[in-house]
DSSP file (Angstrom, degrees, kcal/mol; ACC not computed):
  #  RESIDUE AA STRUCTURE BP1 BP2  ACC     N-H-->O    O-->H-N    N-H-->O    O-->H-N    TCO  KAPPA ALPHA  PHI   PSI    X-CA   Y-CA   Z-CA
    1    1 A M              0   0    0      0, 0.0     3,-0.1     0, 0.0     2,-0.0   0.000 360.0 360.0 360.0 138.3   -5.4   25.4  -22.8
    2    2 A G        -     0   0    0      1,-0.1     2,-0.1     0, 0.0     3,-0.0  -0.275 360.0 -89.3 -77.4 160.6   -6.8   24.0  -19.6
    3    3 A R        -     0   0    0      1,-0.1     2,-0.6     2,-0.0    -1,-0.1  -0.405  43.1-110.8 -67.6 139.8   -4.9   23.7  -16.3
    4    4 A N        -     0   0    0      1,-0.2    -1,-0.1    -2,-0.1     3,-0.1  -0.648  26.8-163.8 -76.6 118.1   -3.0   20.5  -15.9
    5    5 A R  S    S+     0   0    0     -2,-0.6     2,-1.1     1,-0.2    -1,-0.2   0.706  76.9  70.2 -76.9 -19.9   -4.8   18.6  -13.1
    6    6 A W  S    S-     0   0    0      4,-0.1    -1,-0.2    -3,-0.0    -2,-0.0  -0.673  72.9-173.6-103.7  80.1   -1.9   16.2  -12.5
    7    7 A S     >  -     0   0    0     -2,-1.1     4,-2.6     1,-0.1     5,-0.2  -0.226  40.6-104.8 -64.2 159.6    0.7   18.5  -10.9
    8    8 A P  H  > S+     0   0    0      0, 0.0     4,-2.2     0, 0.0     5,-0.1   0.864 123.0  52.3 -54.8 -36.6    4.1   17.0  -10.2
    9    9 A E  H  > S+     0   0    0      2,-0.2     4,-2.5     1,-0.2     5,-0.1   0.906 110.1  47.6 -66.5 -42.6    3.3   16.7   -6.5
   10   10 A R  H  > S+     0   0    0      2,-0.2     4,-2.3     1,-0.2    -1,-0.2   0.897 111.5  50.6 -68.0 -38.0    0.1   14.9   -7.2
   11   11 A Q  H  X S+     0   0    0     -4,-2.6     4,-2.3     2,-0.2    -2,-0.2   0.907 110.4  49.8 -63.2 -42.1    1.9   12.5   -9.6
   12   12 A R  H  X S+     0   0    0     -4,-2.2     4,-2.5    -5,-0.2    -2,-0.2   0.921 109.9  51.0 -62.3 -45.1    4.5   11.8   -7.0
   13   13 A T  H  X S+     0   0    0     -4,-2.5     4,-2.2     1,-0.2    -2,-0.2   0.914 112.1  46.4 -58.5 -45.6    1.8   11.1   -4.3
   14   14 A L  H  X S+     0   0    0     -4,-2.3     4,-2.4     2,-0.2    -1,-0.2   0.886 111.6  51.4 -64.5 -40.9    0.1    8.6   -6.7
   15   15 A K  H  X S+     0   0    0     -4,-2.3     4,-1.9     2,-0.2    -2,-0.2   0.916 112.7  45.6 -63.8 -42.5    3.4    6.9   -7.6
   16   16 A E  H  X S+     0   0    0     -4,-2.5     4,-1.9     2,-0.2    -2,-0.2   0.874 112.2  50.4 -69.6 -36.5    4.3    6.5   -3.9
   17   17 A A  H  X S+     0   0    0     -4,-2.2     4,-2.2     2,-0.2    -2,-0.2   0.894 110.7  50.0 -66.5 -39.9    0.9    5.2   -3.0
   18   18 A D  H  X S+     0   0    0     -4,-2.4     4,-2.5     2,-0.2    -2,-0.2   0.871 107.5  54.7 -64.2 -36.9    1.1    2.7   -5.9
   19   19 A W  H  X S+     0   0    0     -4,-1.9     4,-2.8     2,-0.2    -2,-0.2   0.927 107.7  49.5 -63.3 -43.5    4.5    1.6   -4.6
   20   20 A I  H  X S+     0   0    0     -4,-1.9     4,-2.5     2,-0.2     5,-0.2   0.933 111.8  48.1 -60.9 -46.3    3.0    0.9   -1.2
   21   21 A V  H  X S+     0   0    0     -4,-2.2     4,-2.0     1,-0.2    -1,-0.2   0.929 114.0  46.6 -61.1 -45.0    0.2   -1.2   -2.7
   22   22 A G  H  X S+     0   0    0     -4,-2.5     4,-1.7     2,-0.2    -2,-0.2   0.890 110.8  52.3 -64.3 -39.8    2.6   -3.1   -4.9
   23   23 A W  H  X S+     0   0    0     -4,-2.8     4,-3.1     1,-0.2     5,-0.3   0.917 110.1  48.2 -63.6 -42.5    5.0   -3.7   -1.9
   24   24 A L  H  X S+     0   0    0     -4,-2.5     4,-2.4     2,-0.2    55,-0.5   0.865 106.0  58.4 -66.9 -34.2    2.2   -5.1    0.2
   25   25 A R  H  < S+     0   0    0     -4,-2.0    -1,-0.2    -5,-0.2    -2,-0.2   0.907 118.2  31.8 -58.6 -41.1    1.1   -7.3   -2.7
   26   26 A K  H  < S+     0   0    0     -4,-1.7    -2,-0.2    -5,-0.1    -1,-0.2   0.857 136.2  22.7 -83.8 -36.7    4.5   -8.9   -2.7
   27   27 A N  H  < S+     0   0    0     -4,-3.1    -3,-0.2    -5,-0.2    -2,-0.2   0.425  95.4 160.1-116.1  -1.3    5.4   -8.7    1.0
   28   28 A G     <  +     0   0    0     -4,-2.4    50,-0.2    -5,-0.3     2,-0.1  -0.186  38.0  63.1 -74.1 167.2    2.2   -8.5    2.9
   29   29 A P  S    S+     0   0    0      0, 0.0     2,-0.3     0, 0.0    49,-0.2   0.566  74.3 150.7 -74.2 156.1    0.8   -8.7    5.4
   30   30 A A  E     -A   77   0A   0     47,-2.5    47,-3.2    -2,-0.1     2,-0.1  -0.996  43.0-112.9-153.9 152.4    2.8   -6.1    7.2
   31   31 A T  E  >  -A   76   0A   0     -2,-0.3     4,-1.9    45,-0.2    45,-0.2  -0.353  38.5-105.3 -79.9 167.5    2.5   -3.5   10.0
   32   32 A T  H  > S+     0   0    0     43,-1.2     4,-2.2     1,-0.2     5,-0.2   0.885 122.6  54.0 -61.2 -37.3    2.5    0.2    9.4
   33   33 A R  H  > S+     0   0    0      1,-0.2     4,-2.6     2,-0.2    -1,-0.2   0.908 105.9  51.5 -63.1 -40.7    6.1    0.3   10.8
   34   34 A E  H  > S+     0   0    0      1,-0.2     4,-2.1     2,-0.2    -1,-0.2   0.880 109.8  50.0 -65.5 -35.9    7.3   -2.4    8.5
   35   35 A I  H  X S+     0   0    0     -4,-1.9     4,-2.3     2,-0.2    -1,-0.2   0.920 109.9  50.7 -64.7 -43.4    5.9   -0.4    5.5
   36   36 A V  H  X S+     0   0    0     -4,-2.2     4,-2.4     2,-0.2    -2,-0.2   0.914 110.1  49.8 -59.9 -45.2    7.7    2.7    6.8
   37   37 A V  H  X S+     0   0    0     -4,-2.6     4,-2.2     1,-0.2    -1,-0.2   0.912 110.1  50.5 -61.7 -42.4   11.0    0.9    7.0
   38   38 A A  H  X S+     0   0    0     -4,-2.1     4,-1.5     2,-0.2    -1,-0.2   0.897 110.3  50.1 -63.5 -39.9   10.5   -0.5    3.5
   39   39 A M  H  <>S+     0   0    0     -4,-2.3     5,-3.0     1,-0.2    -2,-0.2   0.925 110.1  49.9 -63.1 -43.1    9.9    3.0    2.2
   40   40 A E  H ><5S+     0   0    0     -4,-2.4     3,-1.4     1,-0.2    -2,-0.2   0.885 107.1  54.6 -64.9 -37.2   12.9    4.4    3.9
   41   41 A E  H 3<5S+     0   0    0     -4,-2.2    -1,-0.2     1,-0.3    -2,-0.2   0.843 109.5  47.4 -60.8 -33.6   15.0    1.6    2.4
   42   42 A Q  T 3<5S-     0   0    0     -4,-1.5    -1,-0.3    -3,-0.2    -2,-0.2   0.341 117.9-117.5 -89.7   5.4   13.8    2.7   -1.0
   43   43 A Q  T < 5 +     0   0    0     -3,-1.4     2,-0.4     1,-0.2    -3,-0.2   0.842  63.3 149.9  60.0  37.9   14.6    6.3   -0.1
   44   44 A L      < -     0   0    0     -5,-3.0     2,-0.3    -6,-0.1    -1,-0.2  -0.832  52.5-113.0 -97.4 138.2   11.0    7.3   -0.3
   45   45 A E        -     0   0    0     -2,-0.4     2,-0.7    -3,-0.1    -5,-0.0  -0.549  27.1-129.8 -72.4 131.5    9.8   10.2    1.9
   46   46 A V        +     0   0    0     -2,-0.3     2,-0.4     4,-0.1    -1,-0.1  -0.730  35.0 173.7 -86.1 115.3    7.3    8.9    4.4
   47   47 A R    >>  -     0   0    0     -2,-0.7     4,-2.1     1,-0.1     3,-0.7  -0.987  33.3-137.1-128.1 132.3    4.3   11.2    4.3
   48   48 A A  H 3> S+     0   0    0     -2,-0.4     4,-2.6     1,-0.3     5,-0.2   0.882 103.1  52.7 -55.2 -44.2    1.1   10.6    6.3
   49   49 A H  H 3> S+     0   0    0      1,-0.2     4,-2.0     2,-0.2    -1,-0.3   0.821 108.4  51.0 -69.0 -27.0   -1.3   11.5    3.5
   50   50 A V  H <> S+     0   0    0     -3,-0.7     4,-2.4     2,-0.2    -1,-0.2   0.931 110.8  48.4 -70.9 -44.3    0.5    9.1    1.1
   51   51 A L  H  X S+     0   0    0     -4,-2.1     4,-3.2     1,-0.2     5,-0.4   0.912 112.9  49.0 -57.6 -43.3    0.2    6.3    3.7
   52   52 A S  H  X>S+     0   0    0     -4,-2.6     4,-2.0     1,-0.2     5,-1.6   0.915 110.5  50.1 -63.4 -43.7   -3.5    7.2    4.2
   53   53 A K  H  <5S+     0   0    0     -4,-2.0     5,-0.3    -5,-0.2     4,-0.2   0.911 118.2  38.9 -63.4 -42.4   -4.1    7.2    0.5
   54   54 A A  H  <5S+     0   0    0     -4,-2.4     4,-0.3     3,-0.2    -2,-0.2   0.918 126.9  31.6 -74.4 -44.7   -2.5    3.7    0.0
   55   55 A L  H  <5S+     0   0    0     -4,-3.2    -3,-0.2    -5,-0.2    -2,-0.2   0.885 130.1  25.2 -88.7 -39.8   -3.7    2.0    3.2
   56   56 A R  T  <5S+     0   0    0     -4,-2.0    -3,-0.2    -5,-0.4    -2,-0.1   0.774 127.4  37.4 -97.5 -31.2   -7.2    3.5    3.9
   57   57 A R  S   <S+     0   0    0     -5,-1.6    -3,-0.2    -4,-0.2    -4,-0.1   0.638  89.2  99.8-101.9 -13.7   -8.5    4.7    0.6
   58   58 A S    >   -     0   0    0     -5,-0.3     3,-0.8    -6,-0.3    -4,-0.0  -0.528  63.1-147.7 -74.2 135.7   -7.1    2.0   -1.8
   59   59 A P  T 3  S+     0   0    0      0, 0.0    -1,-0.1     0, 0.0    -5,-0.0   0.595  96.4  58.7 -74.3  -8.9   -9.7   -0.6   -2.7
   60   60 A F  T 3  S+     0   0    0     -6,-0.1    20,-3.8    19,-0.1     2,-0.4   0.527  93.1  73.3 -97.8  -7.8   -7.0   -3.2   -2.9
   61   61 A I  E <   -B   79   0A   0     -3,-0.8     2,-0.3    18,-0.2    18,-0.2  -0.890  58.1-174.0-113.4 138.3   -5.6   -3.0    0.7
   62   62 A V  E     -B   78   0A   0     16,-2.8    16,-2.1    -2,-0.4     2,-0.7  -0.953  29.3-121.9-128.1 148.8   -7.4   -4.3    3.7
   63   63 A Q  E     -B   77   0A   0     -2,-0.3    14,-0.2    14,-0.2     3,-0.1  -0.816  30.4-177.8 -87.6 121.2   -6.7   -4.0    7.4
   64   64 A C  E     -     0   0A   0     12,-2.4     2,-0.3    -2,-0.7    13,-0.2   0.172  50.5 -55.1-113.0  17.9   -6.4   -7.6    8.5
   65   65 A G  E     -B   76   0A   0     11,-0.7    11,-2.5     2,-0.0     2,-0.3  -0.920  54.7 -77.3 148.1-168.2   -5.7   -7.2   12.2
   66   66 A Q  E     -B   75   0A   0     -2,-0.3     2,-0.4     9,-0.2     9,-0.2  -0.949  28.7-162.4-130.4 148.5   -3.7   -5.7   15.0
   67   67 A R  E     -B   74   0A   0      7,-2.4     7,-3.0    -2,-0.3     2,-0.6  -0.998  18.0-132.4-135.4 131.9   -0.2   -6.7   16.3
   68   68 A E  E     +B   73   0A   0     -2,-0.4     2,-0.4     5,-0.2     5,-0.2  -0.738  32.0 171.3 -82.3 120.4    1.3   -5.7   19.7
   69   69 A V  E >   -B   72   0A   0      3,-3.1     3,-1.8    -2,-0.6    -2,-0.1  -0.969  68.7 -19.5-134.8 118.1    4.9   -4.5   19.2
   70   70 A G  T 3  S-     0   0    0     -2,-0.4     3,-0.1     1,-0.3    -1,-0.1   0.827 127.0 -51.4  57.7  34.7    6.8   -2.9   22.0
   71   71 A G  T 3  S+     0   0    0      1,-0.3     2,-0.4     0, 0.0    -1,-0.3   0.428 118.3 108.1  85.0  -2.7    3.6   -2.2   24.0
   72   72 A A  E <   - B   0  69A   0     -3,-1.8    -3,-3.1    -5,-0.0     2,-0.6  -0.867  68.4-129.1-111.5 145.2    2.0   -0.4   21.0
   73   73 A S  E     - B   0  68A   0     -2,-0.4     2,-0.4    -5,-0.2    -5,-0.2  -0.831  29.8-169.3 -91.1 118.2   -0.9   -1.8   19.0
   74   74 A L  E     - B   0  67A   0     -7,-3.0    -7,-2.4    -2,-0.6     2,-0.2  -0.874  21.4-118.9-111.8 141.1   -0.1   -1.6   15.3
   75   75 A S  E     - B   0  66A   0     -2,-0.4   -43,-1.2    -9,-0.2     2,-0.5  -0.507  22.5-142.7 -73.7 145.1   -2.4   -2.1   12.4
   76   76 A V  E     -AB  31  65A   0    -11,-2.5   -12,-2.4   -45,-0.2   -11,-0.7  -0.958  19.2-166.3-112.1 129.2   -1.6   -5.0   10.0
   77   77 A W  E     +AB  30  63A   0    -47,-3.2   -47,-2.5    -2,-0.5     2,-0.3  -0.829  10.0 172.4-117.7 151.5   -2.3   -4.4    6.3
   78   78 A D  E     - B   0  62A   0    -16,-2.1   -16,-2.8    -2,-0.3     2,-0.3  -0.989  39.1 -95.9-152.8 158.5   -2.4   -6.7    3.4
   79   79 A F  E     - B   0  61A   0    -55,-0.5     2,-1.3    -2,-0.3   -18,-0.2  -0.599  47.3-112.3 -71.6 133.7   -3.3   -6.8   -0.3
   80   80 A D    >   -     0   0    0    -20,-3.8     3,-1.7    -2,-0.3     4,-0.3  -0.578  34.7-170.9 -76.5  96.0   -6.9   -8.0   -0.7
   81   81 A R  G >  S+     0   0    0     -2,-1.3     3,-1.2     1,-0.3    -1,-0.2   0.731  77.4  66.6 -65.5 -25.6   -6.2  -11.4   -2.4
   82   82 A K  G 3  S+     0   0    0      1,-0.2    -1,-0.3    -3,-0.1    -2,-0.1   0.698  94.3  61.1 -72.1 -14.3   -9.8  -12.1   -3.2
   83   83 A E  G <  S+     0   0    0     -3,-1.7    -1,-0.2   -23,-0.1    -2,-0.2   0.630  81.0 103.1 -83.5 -12.6   -9.7   -9.1   -5.6
   84   84 A E  S <  S-     0   0    0     -3,-1.2     2,-0.2    -4,-0.3     3,-0.1  -0.480  78.3-118.4 -70.5 137.0   -7.0  -10.7   -7.8
   85   85 A P        -     0   0    0      0, 0.0     2,-0.1     0, 0.0    -1,-0.1  -0.489  33.3-105.5 -71.9 145.6   -8.3  -12.2  -11.0
   86   86 A E        -     0   0    0     -2,-0.2     5,-0.1     1,-0.1     3,-0.1  -0.401  31.5-110.2 -71.5 149.0   -7.7  -15.9  -11.4
   87   87 A D    >   -     0   0    0      1,-0.2     3,-0.6    -2,-0.1     4,-0.4  -0.705  24.0-158.6 -80.8 112.7   -5.0  -17.0  -13.8
   88   88 A P  G >  S+     0   0    0      0, 0.0     3,-0.6     0, 0.0    -1,-0.2   0.764  88.3  60.5 -67.4 -23.5   -6.9  -18.6  -16.7
   89   89 A V  G 3  S+     0   0    0      1,-0.2    -2,-0.0    -3,-0.1    -3,-0.0   0.879 108.7  42.2 -68.5 -36.9   -3.8  -20.6  -17.7
   90   90 A N  G <  S+     0   0    0     -3,-0.6     2,-0.2     2,-0.1    -1,-0.2   0.309  88.3 117.0 -96.7   7.0   -3.7  -22.5  -14.4
   91   91 A Q    <   -     0   0    0     -3,-0.6     2,-0.4    -4,-0.4    -5,-0.0  -0.535  48.1-157.2 -76.9 140.7   -7.4  -23.1  -14.0
   92   92 A T              0   0    0     -2,-0.2    -2,-0.1     1,-0.1    -3,-0.0  -0.928 360.0 360.0-115.9 144.3   -8.6  -26.7  -13.9
   93   93 A E              0   0    0     -2,-0.4    -1,-0.1     0, 0.0    -2,-0.0   0.433 360.0 360.0-101.1 360.0  -12.1  -27.7  -14.8
């Protein structure tokens, strides 16, 4: 029998990255700090590689600008709305 490629740690990382993408879809755009606060409220461990996977490597998330907060420049992230399929029920011809 082959080795399980989806270790519990890898499954956890994917689940948390998916949570970030889903949160941005509902609540975006948001700064990195706002995402971290939302993760802490959900009692998710904030891990840099998970944030990187969700924000930089996801094809669904785009960096849509910078915002100055407390003298620091923070990236603003959002779900890429142009990637969403159109709702065929609400289409008009």
